[in-house]
N, C-alpha and C positions, 0 to 999 in steps of 0.2 A: 660586029657580028662574027666576023671571022676569028677574032681573038677568043670569043667564048667557045666556038666550035674547036679551036685548037686545044683549048685547056681540057675539054672532055676527051678523055682517053677511050678509044674503043676497047670493048671487052675482048679478052682473048678466047679462044675456042675452048681451051681448058676450063675457064670460068663459066662459060655458057652451057657446057655439058655437065659440070659438077654441081653447080648450085641448085637446079631443079631437082636432081636426085637427092641431094642432102635435104632440101625442104620436103620432099615427099617422105623420106624416111623419118625425119623428125616429126612431121605431122602424124604419120601412122603409129609411131611409137608413143607419141603423146595421147593420141586418141585411145589406143589399147590400154595404156595405163589408167587414163581417166575412167574408162568403162570398167576396168578390173576393180578399181577403187570404189566405184559406185556399187558394183555387184557385191563386193565384200561388205560394204556398209549395210546393204539390204539383208544379207545373210546373217550378219551379227544382230541386226535389229529383230529379225524373225526369231533367232535363236533366244535372244533375251526375253521376248514376249512369250515364247513357249515356256521358258524357265519360270517367269513370274506366274503364269497361269497354273503351271504344275505346282509350284510352292503354295499358292493360294488354295489350291484344291486339297493339297495335303494337310495344310493348317486347318481348313475348314472340316475335313474329316476327323482330325484329332480332337477339335473342340466339340464337334457333334458327339463323338464317342464319349468324351468326358461327361458332357451334359446327359447323355442317355443313361450313363451309369448312375448319375445323380438322381435322374427322374425315377429310375428303377428303385433306388434305395428309398426315395421319398414315398413312392407308391407302395412298397412292401410295408414300411412303417405305418402308413395310414391304414392299411388292411389290417395289420396287427392291432392297431388301436381300436378299429371298428369292431374286431372280432373278440377284443377283450384280452388278447394275448400280451399286450404291452400296456402297462400302467404308466402314464406320463408322470405321475406323482412319485413313483419309485425310481429315483436317480440311479441307484445301483443296478437295477434291472435294465434300465434304458442304455446304460454305459456298457453293459456286458454283451449287448447284442451287437 
């Protein structure tokens, strides 16, 4: 038993004072780094979702605008046919409109 105790060297005062401080600093830096990383991930994810929503809204507006113009064109032509202003058998007249 004494031979085991003799092999174990007592820690120096320098080691006893330095190691806990180094461990605290490493732990604090690691924790702050991890929290910063997670915060950055959430910010990027939020920004990406906003960009996707905005892009989808713009595309939807453009498509609706395009289809609204087409609907107006069809409605005007239907009214012209109903009023007799447009003869569907006369291709030259239909193309000139």
